[in-house]
All heavy atoms as TSV, in Angstrom:
chain	resi	resn	atom	element	x	y	z
A	1	MET	N	N	86.899	155.096	62.641
A	1	MET	CA	C	87.864	156.163	62.526
A	1	MET	C	C	88.081	156.481	61.053
A	1	MET	O	O	88.048	155.609	60.208
A	1	MET	CB	C	89.175	155.759	63.197
A	1	MET	CG	C	90.277	156.721	62.864
A	1	MET	SD	S	91.463	157.169	64.102
A	1	MET	CE	C	90.565	157.817	65.422
A	2	LEU	N	N	88.347	157.712	60.766
A	2	LEU	CA	C	88.567	158.188	59.414
A	2	LEU	C	C	89.872	157.638	58.857
A	2	LEU	O	O	90.877	157.604	59.541
A	2	LEU	CB	C	88.619	159.713	59.444
A	2	LEU	CG	C	88.731	160.427	58.128
A	2	LEU	CD1	C	87.433	160.261	57.358
A	2	LEU	CD2	C	88.985	161.895	58.365
A	3	GLN	N	N	89.834	157.178	57.619
A	3	GLN	CA	C	91.024	156.686	56.940
A	3	GLN	C	C	91.465	157.723	55.918
A	3	GLN	O	O	90.641	158.293	55.227
A	3	GLN	CB	C	90.728	155.361	56.215
A	3	GLN	CG	C	90.435	154.225	57.141
A	3	GLN	CD	C	91.669	153.733	57.860
A	3	GLN	OE1	O	92.750	153.728	57.308
A	3	GLN	NE2	N	91.516	153.341	59.097
A	4	VAL	N	N	92.760	157.936	55.819
A	4	VAL	CA	C	93.315	158.827	54.808
A	4	VAL	C	C	93.676	157.961	53.620
A	4	VAL	O	O	94.507	157.067	53.720
A	4	VAL	CB	C	94.534	159.586	55.341
A	4	VAL	CG1	C	95.101	160.494	54.276
A	4	VAL	CG2	C	94.151	160.371	56.587
A	5	ALA	N	N	93.027	158.208	52.491
A	5	ALA	CA	C	93.128	157.322	51.335
A	5	ALA	C	C	94.550	157.109	50.863
A	5	ALA	O	O	94.947	155.995	50.558
A	5	ALA	CB	C	92.283	157.866	50.189
A	6	SER	N	N	95.359	158.133	50.768
A	6	SER	CA	C	96.679	158.000	50.175
A	6	SER	C	C	97.626	157.136	50.991
A	6	SER	O	O	98.573	156.594	50.461
A	6	SER	CB	C	97.302	159.381	49.974
A	6	SER	OG	O	96.540	160.095	49.050
A	7	THR	N	N	97.399	157.015	52.288
A	7	THR	CA	C	98.291	156.185	53.085
A	7	THR	C	C	98.074	154.710	52.797
A	7	THR	O	O	98.899	153.894	53.156
A	7	THR	CB	C	98.089	156.439	54.590
A	7	THR	OG1	O	96.750	156.135	54.927
A	7	THR	CG2	C	98.448	157.862	54.960
A	8	ASN	N	N	96.971	154.378	52.138
A	8	ASN	CA	C	96.674	152.983	51.837
A	8	ASN	C	C	97.079	152.596	50.416
A	8	ASN	O	O	96.719	151.547	49.940
A	8	ASN	CB	C	95.171	152.721	52.018
A	8	ASN	CG	C	94.756	152.922	53.444
A	8	ASN	OD1	O	95.514	152.645	54.351
A	8	ASN	ND2	N	93.565	153.423	53.648
A	9	SER	N	N	97.806	153.452	49.737
A	9	SER	CA	C	98.208	153.178	48.367
A	9	SER	C	C	99.118	151.963	48.317
A	9	SER	O	O	100.129	151.915	49.001
A	9	SER	CB	C	98.941	154.401	47.807
A	9	SER	OG	O	99.481	154.097	46.555
A	10	PRO	N	N	98.766	150.937	47.526
A	10	PRO	CA	C	99.570	149.726	47.500
A	10	PRO	C	C	100.960	149.943	46.934
A	10	PRO	O	O	101.887	149.245	47.274
A	10	PRO	CB	C	98.764	148.766	46.613
A	10	PRO	CG	C	97.837	149.626	45.837
A	10	PRO	CD	C	97.605	150.859	46.654
A	11	THR	N	N	101.131	150.931	46.074
A	11	THR	CA	C	102.439	151.163	45.476
A	11	THR	C	C	103.255	152.173	46.265
A	11	THR	O	O	104.434	152.332	46.013
A	11	THR	CB	C	102.294	151.683	44.033
A	11	THR	OG1	O	101.632	152.938	44.083
A	11	THR	CG2	C	101.524	150.705	43.177
A	12	GLY	N	N	102.630	152.871	47.190
A	12	GLY	CA	C	103.314	153.909	47.924
A	12	GLY	C	C	103.468	155.189	47.124
A	12	GLY	O	O	104.035	156.146	47.585
A	13	SER	N	N	102.956	155.210	45.902
A	13	SER	CA	C	103.044	156.390	45.062
A	13	SER	C	C	102.043	157.428	45.529
A	13	SER	O	O	100.936	157.092	45.923
A	13	SER	CB	C	102.756	156.013	43.614
A	13	SER	OG	O	102.759	157.156	42.812
A	14	LEU	N	N	102.446	158.675	45.472
A	14	LEU	CA	C	101.567	159.762	45.887
A	14	LEU	C	C	101.270	160.643	44.685
A	14	LEU	O	O	102.163	161.186	44.066
A	14	LEU	CB	C	102.241	160.584	46.985
A	14	LEU	CG	C	102.639	159.779	48.219
A	14	LEU	CD1	C	103.449	160.637	49.164
A	14	LEU	CD2	C	101.412	159.234	48.911
A	15	THR	N	N	100.014	160.767	44.356
A	15	THR	CA	C	99.592	161.570	43.214
A	15	THR	C	C	99.642	163.047	43.582
A	15	THR	O	O	99.163	163.442	44.633
A	15	THR	CB	C	98.159	161.189	42.809
A	15	THR	OG1	O	98.125	159.801	42.540
A	15	THR	CG2	C	97.709	161.968	41.603
A	16	ALA	N	N	100.224	163.853	42.721
A	16	ALA	CA	C	100.279	165.298	42.946
A	16	ALA	C	C	98.928	165.900	42.574
A	16	ALA	O	O	98.710	166.316	41.447
A	16	ALA	CB	C	101.399	165.920	42.128
A	17	ASP	N	N	98.026	165.906	43.517
A	17	ASP	CA	C	96.679	166.409	43.290
A	17	ASP	C	C	96.259	167.260	44.486
A	17	ASP	O	O	95.580	166.776	45.401
A	17	ASP	CB	C	95.718	165.234	43.092
A	17	ASP	CG	C	94.315	165.677	42.721
A	17	ASP	OD1	O	94.044	166.900	42.727
A	17	ASP	OD2	O	93.497	164.798	42.428
A	18	PRO	N	N	96.675	168.528	44.510
A	18	PRO	CA	C	96.366	169.384	45.654
A	18	PRO	C	C	94.877	169.492	45.967
A	18	PRO	O	O	94.504	169.622	47.129
A	18	PRO	CB	C	96.951	170.744	45.252
A	18	PRO	CG	C	98.050	170.405	44.303
A	18	PRO	CD	C	97.541	169.199	43.546
A	19	ALA	N	N	94.021	169.429	44.957
A	19	ALA	CA	C	92.579	169.487	45.217
A	19	ALA	C	C	92.145	168.284	46.052
A	19	ALA	O	O	91.354	168.414	46.979
A	19	ALA	CB	C	91.800	169.541	43.909
A	20	ARG	N	N	92.687	167.117	45.722
A	20	ARG	CA	C	92.364	165.917	46.492
A	20	ARG	C	C	92.899	166.036	47.913
A	20	ARG	O	O	92.238	165.631	48.871
A	20	ARG	CB	C	92.944	164.690	45.802
A	20	ARG	CG	C	92.624	163.407	46.521
A	20	ARG	CD	C	93.018	162.210	45.692
A	20	ARG	NE	N	93.371	161.137	46.589
A	20	ARG	CZ	C	94.251	160.211	46.337
A	20	ARG	NH1	N	94.897	160.201	45.190
A	20	ARG	NH2	N	94.500	159.275	47.194
A	21	TRP	N	N	94.090	166.589	48.050
A	21	TRP	CA	C	94.672	166.765	49.377
A	21	TRP	C	C	93.791	167.679	50.231
A	21	TRP	O	O	93.555	167.405	51.408
A	21	TRP	CB	C	96.067	167.353	49.290
A	21	TRP	CG	C	97.035	166.556	48.475
A	21	TRP	CD1	C	96.893	165.260	48.043
A	21	TRP	CD2	C	98.288	166.986	47.975
A	21	TRP	NE1	N	97.990	164.879	47.311
A	21	TRP	CE2	C	98.862	165.922	47.257
A	21	TRP	CE3	C	98.986	168.185	48.060
A	21	TRP	CZ2	C	100.101	166.017	46.643
A	21	TRP	CZ3	C	100.224	168.283	47.448
A	21	TRP	CH2	C	100.777	167.209	46.753
A	22	ALA	N	N	93.295	168.753	49.622
A	22	ALA	CA	C	92.420	169.677	50.347
A	22	ALA	C	C	91.123	168.993	50.745
A	22	ALA	O	O	90.618	169.197	51.854
A	22	ALA	CB	C	92.132	170.906	49.490
A	23	GLU	N	N	90.586	168.155	49.852
A	23	GLU	CA	C	89.366	167.416	50.178
A	23	GLU	C	C	89.604	166.467	51.347
A	23	GLU	O	O	88.751	166.320	52.226
A	23	GLU	CB	C	88.871	166.647	48.960
A	23	GLU	CG	C	88.285	167.532	47.890
A	23	GLU	CD	C	87.949	166.769	46.617
A	23	GLU	OE1	O	88.026	165.520	46.602
A	23	GLU	OE2	O	87.611	167.440	45.628
A	24	GLU	N	N	90.752	165.795	51.368
A	24	GLU	CA	C	91.071	164.900	52.482
A	24	GLU	C	C	91.133	165.677	53.790
A	24	GLU	O	O	90.571	165.254	54.796
A	24	GLU	CB	C	92.406	164.200	52.244
A	24	GLU	CG	C	92.368	163.136	51.187
A	24	GLU	CD	C	93.738	162.522	50.942
A	24	GLU	OE1	O	94.708	162.862	51.648
A	24	GLU	OE2	O	93.841	161.702	50.022
A	25	SER	N	N	91.827	166.809	53.781
A	25	SER	CA	C	91.935	167.623	54.994
A	25	SER	C	C	90.573	168.120	55.436
A	25	SER	O	O	90.264	168.122	56.632
A	25	SER	CB	C	92.876	168.799	54.765
A	25	SER	OG	O	94.181	168.338	54.554
A	26	SER	N	N	89.766	168.523	54.479
A	26	SER	CA	C	88.429	169.006	54.800
A	26	SER	C	C	87.573	167.893	55.391
A	26	SER	O	O	86.798	168.122	56.321
A	26	SER	CB	C	87.760	169.579	53.552
A	26	SER	OG	O	86.478	170.047	53.859
A	27	SER	N	N	87.729	166.675	54.870
A	27	SER	CA	C	86.939	165.568	55.405
A	27	SER	C	C	87.348	165.247	56.837
A	27	SER	O	O	86.512	164.869	57.655
A	27	SER	CB	C	87.048	164.331	54.519
A	27	SER	OG	O	88.333	163.765	54.577
A	28	VAL	N	N	88.616	165.423	57.164
A	28	VAL	CA	C	89.060	165.225	58.543
A	28	VAL	C	C	88.425	166.282	59.429
A	28	VAL	O	O	87.833	165.980	60.459
A	28	VAL	CB	C	90.605	165.288	58.651
A	28	VAL	CG1	C	91.046	165.341	60.104
A	28	VAL	CG2	C	91.244	164.107	57.940
A	29	ARG	N	N	88.537	167.528	59.015
A	29	ARG	CA	C	88.001	168.634	59.803
A	29	ARG	C	C	86.493	168.526	59.967
A	29	ARG	O	O	85.946	168.871	61.011
A	29	ARG	CB	C	88.362	169.964	59.140
A	29	ARG	CG	C	87.880	171.180	59.906
A	29	ARG	CD	C	88.000	172.453	59.104
A	29	ARG	NE	N	87.461	172.387	57.753
A	29	ARG	CZ	C	86.169	172.492	57.443
A	29	ARG	NH1	N	85.275	172.627	58.385
A	29	ARG	NH2	N	85.763	172.437	56.191
A	30	SER	N	N	85.816	168.038	58.941
A	30	SER	CA	C	84.354	167.970	58.961
A	30	SER	C	C	83.810	166.709	59.627
A	30	SER	O	O	82.600	166.600	59.823
A	30	SER	CB	C	83.822	168.035	57.533
A	30	SER	OG	O	84.202	169.240	56.928
A	31	ALA	N	N	84.678	165.772	59.938
A	31	ALA	CA	C	84.222	164.517	60.536
A	31	ALA	C	C	83.519	164.771	61.869
A	31	ALA	O	O	83.895	165.669	62.630
A	31	ALA	CB	C	85.399	163.572	60.746
A	32	ALA	N	N	82.495	163.982	62.106
A	32	ALA	CA	C	81.739	164.112	63.354
A	32	ALA	C	C	82.678	163.981	64.542
A	32	ALA	O	O	83.553	163.125	64.574
A	32	ALA	CB	C	80.655	163.045	63.419
A	33	GLU	N	N	82.519	164.859	65.478
A	33	GLU	CA	C	83.255	164.862	66.734
A	33	GLU	C	C	84.725	165.243	66.613
A	33	GLU	O	O	85.471	165.128	67.577
A	33	GLU	CB	C	83.119	163.517	67.454
A	33	GLU	CG	C	81.691	163.160	67.786
A	33	GLU	CD	C	81.572	161.807	68.455
A	33	GLU	OE1	O	82.586	161.282	68.938
A	33	GLU	OE2	O	80.456	161.291	68.482
A	34	PHE	N	N	85.186	165.701	65.435
A	34	PHE	CA	C	86.578	166.149	65.369
A	34	PHE	C	C	86.752	167.374	66.249
A	34	PHE	O	O	87.708	167.472	67.006
A	34	PHE	CB	C	87.010	166.452	63.932
A	34	PHE	CG	C	88.474	166.789	63.823
A	34	PHE	CD1	C	89.428	165.792	63.901
A	34	PHE	CD2	C	88.897	168.098	63.669
A	34	PHE	CE1	C	90.782	166.088	63.820
A	34	PHE	CE2	C	90.244	168.398	63.577
A	34	PHE	CZ	C	91.186	167.390	63.655
A	35	TYR	N	N	85.815	168.331	66.124
A	35	TYR	CA	C	85.783	169.463	67.034
A	35	TYR	C	C	84.678	169.209	68.051
A	35	TYR	O	O	83.513	169.147	67.690
A	35	TYR	CB	C	85.476	170.771	66.291
A	35	TYR	CG	C	86.627	171.307	65.487
A	35	TYR	CD1	C	86.567	171.361	64.109
A	35	TYR	CD2	C	87.780	171.772	66.122
A	35	TYR	CE1	C	87.629	171.861	63.364
A	35	TYR	CE2	C	88.840	172.260	65.385
A	35	TYR	CZ	C	88.760	172.304	64.016
A	35	TYR	OH	O	89.801	172.798	63.283
A	36	PRO	N	N	85.042	169.059	69.307
A	36	PRO	CA	C	84.008	168.842	70.327
A	36	PRO	C	C	83.075	170.044	70.427
A	36	PRO	O	O	83.452	171.164	70.057
A	36	PRO	CB	C	84.815	168.684	71.628
A	36	PRO	CG	C	86.238	168.554	71.228
A	36	PRO	CD	C	86.377	169.081	69.845
A	37	ASP	N	N	81.866	169.819	70.920
A	37	ASP	CA	C	80.908	170.912	71.076
A	37	ASP	C	C	81.481	172.038	71.918
A	37	ASP	O	O	81.197	173.204	71.685
A	37	ASP	CB	C	79.607	170.409	71.708
A	37	ASP	CG	C	78.828	169.502	70.767
A	37	ASP	OD1	O	79.017	169.618	69.534
A	37	ASP	OD2	O	78.039	168.677	71.262
A	38	SER	N	N	82.302	171.691	72.887
A	38	SER	CA	C	82.891	172.702	73.766
A	38	SER	C	C	84.015	173.473	73.082
A	38	SER	O	O	84.501	174.460	73.609
A	38	SER	CB	C	83.445	172.044	75.029
A	38	SER	OG	O	84.543	171.205	74.685
A	39	ARG	N	N	84.435	172.994	71.913
A	39	ARG	CA	C	85.558	173.568	71.158
A	39	ARG	C	C	86.879	173.482	71.928
A	39	ARG	O	O	87.834	174.192	71.643
A	39	ARG	CB	C	85.296	175.016	70.745
A	39	ARG	CG	C	84.118	175.171	69.818
A	39	ARG	CD	C	84.448	174.517	68.496
A	39	ARG	NE	N	83.404	174.818	67.518
A	39	ARG	CZ	C	83.056	173.985	66.567
A	39	ARG	NH1	N	83.651	172.841	66.451
A	39	ARG	NH2	N	82.126	174.302	65.721
A	40	VAL	N	N	86.909	172.614	72.936
A	40	VAL	CA	C	88.133	172.373	73.696
A	40	VAL	C	C	88.464	170.893	73.537
A	40	VAL	O	O	87.703	170.026	73.960
A	40	VAL	CB	C	87.946	172.721	75.193
A	40	VAL	CG1	C	89.192	172.371	75.987
A	40	VAL	CG2	C	87.585	174.189	75.351
A	41	ALA	N	N	89.581	170.618	72.920
A	41	ALA	CA	C	89.995	169.227	72.707
A	41	ALA	C	C	90.711	168.733	73.957
A	41	ALA	O	O	91.741	169.272	74.348
A	41	ALA	CB	C	90.904	169.126	71.496
A	42	GLY	N	N	90.148	167.714	74.565
A	42	GLY	CA	C	90.745	167.130	75.751
A	42	GLY	C	C	91.454	165.829	75.425
A	42	GLY	O	O	91.620	165.465	74.259
A	43	PRO	N	N	91.862	165.119	76.449
A	43	PRO	CA	C	92.575	163.856	76.249
A	43	PRO	C	C	91.781	162.831	75.436
A	43	PRO	O	O	92.354	162.093	74.648
A	43	PRO	CB	C	92.829	163.347	77.666
A	43	PRO	CG	C	92.753	164.555	78.533
A	43	PRO	CD	C	91.782	165.487	77.856
A	44	ALA	N	N	90.469	162.795	75.604
A	44	ALA	CA	C	89.653	161.829	74.851
A	44	ALA	C	C	89.705	162.135	73.355
A	44	ALA	O	O	89.792	161.217	72.533
A	44	ALA	CB	C	88.206	161.853	75.346
A	45	SER	N	N	89.676	163.414	72.991
A	45	SER	CA	C	89.762	163.788	71.577
A	45	SER	C	C	91.118	163.409	71.006
A	45	SER	O	O	91.214	162.879	69.899
A	45	SER	CB	C	89.541	165.288	71.401
A	45	SER	OG	O	88.217	165.634	71.690
A	46	ALA	N	N	92.153	163.695	71.755
A	46	ALA	CA	C	93.505	163.369	71.287
A	46	ALA	C	C	93.664	161.864	71.105
A	46	ALA	O	O	94.250	161.413	70.118
A	46	ALA	CB	C	94.540	163.897	72.273
A	47	GLU	N	N	93.111	161.102	72.018
A	47	GLU	CA	C	93.208	159.642	71.911
A	47	GLU	C	C	92.405	159.128	70.718
A	47	GLU	O	O	92.873	158.303	69.945
A	47	GLU	CB	C	92.704	158.986	73.193
A	47	GLU	CG	C	92.893	157.496	73.201
A	47	GLU	CD	C	92.499	156.876	74.532
A	47	GLU	OE1	O	92.791	157.471	75.579
A	47	GLU	OE2	O	91.891	155.796	74.501
A	48	ARG	N	N	91.202	159.664	70.544
A	48	ARG	CA	C	90.344	159.218	69.445
A	48	ARG	C	C	90.963	159.520	68.083
A	48	ARG	O	O	90.883	158.735	67.158
A	48	ARG	CB	C	88.982	159.888	69.549
A	48	ARG	CG	C	88.080	159.578	68.383
A	48	ARG	CD	C	86.767	160.341	68.470
A	48	ARG	NE	N	86.077	160.276	67.216
A	48	ARG	CZ	C	85.016	159.540	66.973
A	48	ARG	NH1	N	84.512	158.792	67.918
A	48	ARG	NH2	N	84.448	159.552	65.791
A	49	TRP	N	N	91.570	160.679	67.938
A	49	TRP	CA	C	92.100	161.133	66.657
A	49	TRP	C	C	93.607	160.949	66.528
A	49	TRP	O	O	94.217	161.456	65.585
A	49	TRP	CB	C	91.724	162.598	66.436
A	49	TRP	CG	C	90.243	162.742	66.272
A	49	TRP	CD1	C	89.344	163.135	67.211
A	49	TRP	CD2	C	89.490	162.448	65.100
A	49	TRP	NE1	N	88.072	163.103	66.693
A	49	TRP	CE2	C	88.141	162.690	65.398
A	49	TRP	CE3	C	89.831	162.009	63.823
A	49	TRP	CZ2	C	87.127	162.512	64.466
A	49	TRP	CZ3	C	88.816	161.831	62.896
A	49	TRP	CH2	C	87.481	162.083	63.231
A	50	ASP	N	N	94.213	160.219	67.435
A	50	ASP	CA	C	95.664	160.046	67.439
A	50	ASP	C	C	96.208	159.586	66.094
A	50	ASP	O	O	97.198	160.126	65.596
A	50	ASP	CB	C	96.075	159.066	68.539
A	50	ASP	CG	C	97.570	158.912	68.624
A	50	ASP	OD1	O	98.262	159.913	68.899
A	50	ASP	OD2	O	98.064	157.776	68.397
A	51	GLY	N	N	95.572	158.598	65.488
A	51	GLY	CA	C	96.053	158.076	64.211
A	51	GLY	C	C	96.074	159.128	63.126
A	51	GLY	O	O	97.030	159.244	62.357
A	52	VAL	N	N	95.021	159.928	63.052
A	52	VAL	CA	C	94.937	160.984	62.046
A	52	VAL	C	C	95.937	162.088	62.360
A	52	VAL	O	O	96.602	162.613	61.467
A	52	VAL	CB	C	93.505	161.560	61.969
A	52	VAL	CG1	C	93.440	162.763	61.057
A	52	VAL	CG2	C	92.540	160.480	61.510
A	53	LEU	N	N	96.075	162.426	63.639
A	53	LEU	CA	C	96.996	163.490	64.039
A	53	LEU	C	C	98.446	163.127	63.748
A	53	LEU	O	O	99.283	164.007	63.537
A	53	LEU	CB	C	96.821	163.821	65.528
A	53	LEU	CG	C	95.458	164.389	65.916
A	53	LEU	CD1	C	95.340	164.508	67.427
A	53	LEU	CD2	C	95.202	165.720	65.232
A	54	VAL	N	N	98.749	161.856	63.701
A	54	VAL	CA	C	100.093	161.395	63.347
A	54	VAL	C	C	100.213	161.198	61.839
A	54	VAL	O	O	101.204	161.583	61.220
A	54	VAL	CB	C	100.431	160.091	64.105
A	54	VAL	CG1	C	101.720	159.482	63.600
A	54	VAL	CG2	C	100.504	160.360	65.599
A	55	ALA	N	N	99.194	160.616	61.226
A	55	ALA	CA	C	99.269	160.260	59.806
A	55	ALA	C	C	99.250	161.473	58.881
A	55	ALA	O	O	99.985	161.492	57.887
A	55	ALA	CB	C	98.116	159.317	59.443
A	56	GLN	N	N	98.432	162.469	59.168
A	56	GLN	CA	C	98.313	163.608	58.249
A	56	GLN	C	C	99.628	164.379	58.091
A	56	GLN	O	O	100.029	164.652	56.965
A	56	GLN	CB	C	97.176	164.536	58.678
A	56	GLN	CG	C	95.791	164.007	58.334
A	56	GLN	CD	C	95.578	163.846	56.849
A	56	GLN	OE1	O	95.719	162.766	56.292
A	56	GLN	NE2	N	95.223	164.921	56.181
A	57	PRO	N	N	100.319	164.752	59.174
A	57	PRO	CA	C	101.611	165.436	58.975
A	57	PRO	C	C	102.647	164.543	58.284
A	57	PRO	O	O	103.435	165.025	57.465
A	57	PRO	CB	C	102.057	165.807	60.392
A	57	PRO	CG	C	100.803	165.834	61.185
A	57	PRO	CD	C	99.915	164.777	60.578
A	58	ALA	N	N	102.632	163.254	58.589
A	58	ALA	CA	C	103.565	162.333	57.922
A	58	ALA	C	C	103.262	162.259	56.431
A	58	ALA	O	O	104.176	162.279	55.592
A	58	ALA	CB	C	103.485	160.949	58.560
A	59	LEU	N	N	101.992	162.185	56.094
A	59	LEU	CA	C	101.587	162.147	54.692
A	59	LEU	C	C	101.961	163.454	53.990
A	59	LEU	O	O	102.462	163.441	52.873
A	59	LEU	CB	C	100.082	161.893	54.599
A	59	LEU	CG	C	99.482	161.822	53.206
A	59	LEU	CD1	C	100.150	160.734	52.374
A	59	LEU	CD2	C	97.985	161.570	53.313
A	60	ALA	N	N	101.752	164.569	54.662
A	60	ALA	CA	C	102.129	165.865	54.080
A	60	ALA	C	C	103.634	165.910	53.824
A	60	ALA	O	O	104.079	166.417	52.786
A	60	ALA	CB	C	101.709	167.001	55.013
A	61	GLY	N	N	104.420	165.376	54.740
A	61	GLY	CA	C	105.870	165.333	54.551
A	61	GLY	C	C	106.271	164.478	53.362
A	61	GLY	O	O	107.154	164.853	52.583
A	62	ARG	N	N	105.617	163.339	53.208
A	62	ARG	CA	C	105.902	162.470	52.060
A	62	ARG	C	C	105.547	163.167	50.754
A	62	ARG	O	O	106.275	163.088	49.766
A	62	ARG	CB	C	105.131	161.156	52.175
A	62	ARG	CG	C	105.670	160.231	53.254
A	62	ARG	CD	C	104.857	158.961	53.395
A	62	ARG	NE	N	104.747	158.255	52.119
A	62	ARG	CZ	C	103.749	157.427	51.821
A	62	ARG	NH1	N	102.785	157.211	52.684
A	62	ARG	NH2	N	103.716	156.811	50.659
A	63	ARG	N	N	104.393	163.843	50.752
A	63	ARG	CA	C	103.968	164.551	49.549
A	63	ARG	C	C	104.928	165.689	49.213
A	63	ARG	O	O	105.301	165.882	48.054
A	63	ARG	CB	C	102.552	165.084	49.733
A	63	ARG	CG	C	101.518	163.991	49.696
A	63	ARG	CD	C	100.156	164.509	50.075
A	63	ARG	NE	N	99.139	163.519	49.761
A	63	ARG	CZ	C	97.912	163.553	50.248
A	63	ARG	NH1	N	97.539	164.516	51.062
A	63	ARG	NH2	N	97.037	162.615	49.916
A	64	LEU	N	N	105.338	166.433	50.226
A	64	LEU	CA	C	106.279	167.525	49.994
A	64	LEU	C	C	107.608	166.984	49.465
A	64	LEU	O	O	108.175	167.541	48.518
A	64	LEU	CB	C	106.500	168.316	51.280
A	64	LEU	CG	C	107.533	169.440	51.190
A	64	LEU	CD1	C	107.141	170.465	50.136
A	64	LEU	CD2	C	107.705	170.090	52.556
A	65	ALA	N	N	108.091	165.908	50.043
A	65	ALA	CA	C	109.346	165.311	49.576
A	65	ALA	C	C	109.235	164.886	48.120
A	65	ALA	O	O	110.155	165.119	47.326
A	65	ALA	CB	C	109.718	164.117	50.452
A	66	GLU	N	N	108.104	164.281	47.761
A	66	GLU	CA	C	107.929	163.850	46.377
A	66	GLU	C	C	107.885	165.043	45.423
A	66	GLU	O	O	108.489	165.023	44.352
A	66	GLU	CB	C	106.658	163.019	46.233
A	66	GLU	CG	C	106.509	162.437	44.844
A	66	GLU	CD	C	105.399	161.404	44.767
A	66	GLU	OE1	O	105.543	160.338	45.363
A	66	GLU	OE2	O	104.406	161.712	44.097
A	67	LEU	N	N	107.196	166.105	45.828
A	67	LEU	CA	C	107.144	167.294	44.982
A	67	LEU	C	C	108.521	167.928	44.816
A	67	LEU	O	O	108.908	168.322	43.721
A	67	LEU	CB	C	106.171	168.310	45.561
A	67	LEU	CG	C	104.693	168.014	45.387
A	67	LEU	CD1	C	103.852	169.010	46.163
A	67	LEU	CD2	C	104.312	168.015	43.917
A	68	LEU	N	N	109.269	168.008	45.908
A	68	LEU	CA	C	110.609	168.594	45.836
A	68	LEU	C	C	111.539	167.735	44.979
A	68	LEU	O	O	112.330	168.260	44.184
A	68	LEU	CB	C	111.178	168.784	47.233
A	68	LEU	CG	C	110.485	169.838	48.091
A	68	LEU	CD1	C	111.031	169.818	49.513
A	68	LEU	CD2	C	110.598	171.211	47.466
A	69	ASN	N	N	111.435	166.416	45.143
A	69	ASN	CA	C	112.260	165.528	44.322
A	69	ASN	C	C	111.900	165.653	42.852
A	69	ASN	O	O	112.785	165.671	41.986
A	69	ASN	CB	C	112.112	164.072	44.780
A	69	ASN	CG	C	112.802	163.813	46.096
A	69	ASN	OD1	O	113.718	164.538	46.481
A	69	ASN	ND2	N	112.360	162.791	46.801
A	70	SER	N	N	110.633	165.766	42.547
A	70	SER	CA	C	110.196	165.929	41.149
A	70	SER	C	C	110.705	167.245	40.577
A	70	SER	O	O	111.161	167.293	39.434
A	70	SER	CB	C	108.669	165.905	41.055
A	70	SER	OG	O	108.178	164.647	41.429
A	71	ALA	N	N	110.630	168.297	41.369
A	71	ALA	CA	C	111.102	169.605	40.910
A	71	ALA	C	C	112.613	169.567	40.672
A	71	ALA	O	O	113.114	170.155	39.707
A	71	ALA	CB	C	110.753	170.674	41.919
A	72	GLN	N	N	113.324	168.878	41.517
A	72	GLN	CA	C	114.777	168.778	41.373
A	72	GLN	C	C	115.140	168.036	40.091
A	72	GLN	O	O	116.094	168.379	39.414
A	72	GLN	CB	C	115.388	168.071	42.586
A	72	GLN	CG	C	116.883	167.984	42.577
A	72	GLN	CD	C	117.562	169.345	42.653
A	72	GLN	OE1	O	117.028	170.278	43.219
A	72	GLN	NE2	N	118.729	169.455	42.066
A	73	GLN	N	N	114.372	167.024	39.728
A	73	GLN	CA	C	114.642	166.245	38.520
A	73	GLN	C	C	114.390	167.086	37.261
A	73	GLN	O	O	114.973	166.810	36.214
A	73	GLN	CB	C	113.790	164.995	38.496
A	73	GLN	CG	C	114.203	163.986	39.543
A	73	GLN	CD	C	113.268	162.796	39.614
A	73	GLN	OE1	O	112.273	162.745	38.914
A	73	GLN	NE2	N	113.587	161.858	40.486
A	74	LEU	N	N	113.541	168.082	37.342
A	74	LEU	CA	C	113.251	168.926	36.194
A	74	LEU	C	C	114.368	169.918	35.905
A	74	LEU	O	O	114.440	170.461	34.817
A	74	LEU	CB	C	111.938	169.701	36.420
A	74	LEU	CG	C	110.676	168.849	36.498
A	74	LEU	CD1	C	109.480	169.733	36.843
A	74	LEU	CD2	C	110.437	168.112	35.192
A	75	ARG	N	N	115.215	170.153	36.865
A	75	ARG	CA	C	116.296	171.146	36.698
A	75	ARG	C	C	117.401	170.634	35.848
A	75	ARG	O	O	117.739	169.633	35.572
A	75	ARG	CB	C	116.853	171.542	38.058
A	75	ARG	CG	C	115.767	172.206	38.904
A	75	ARG	CD	C	116.282	172.577	40.228
A	75	ARG	NE	N	116.790	173.942	40.054
A	75	ARG	CZ	C	117.603	174.526	40.897
A	75	ARG	NH1	N	118.020	173.895	41.947
A	75	ARG	NH2	N	118.000	175.745	40.707
């Protein structure tokens, strides 16, 4: 299964690197069998990709929170 690099950060720190974030998302989308040949995701697809489907939005939320907190500190 595909691992999202930033979730494994030992310090929990998230680097503000949108290019890297886009590459991570692209690697998920491009992973073999992410889109079934039928282009219809069934229960097997959801089960196989469950970890990524949960982790990516959570990671995006953490990144957004960090960016907003950083912006607030600059004010």
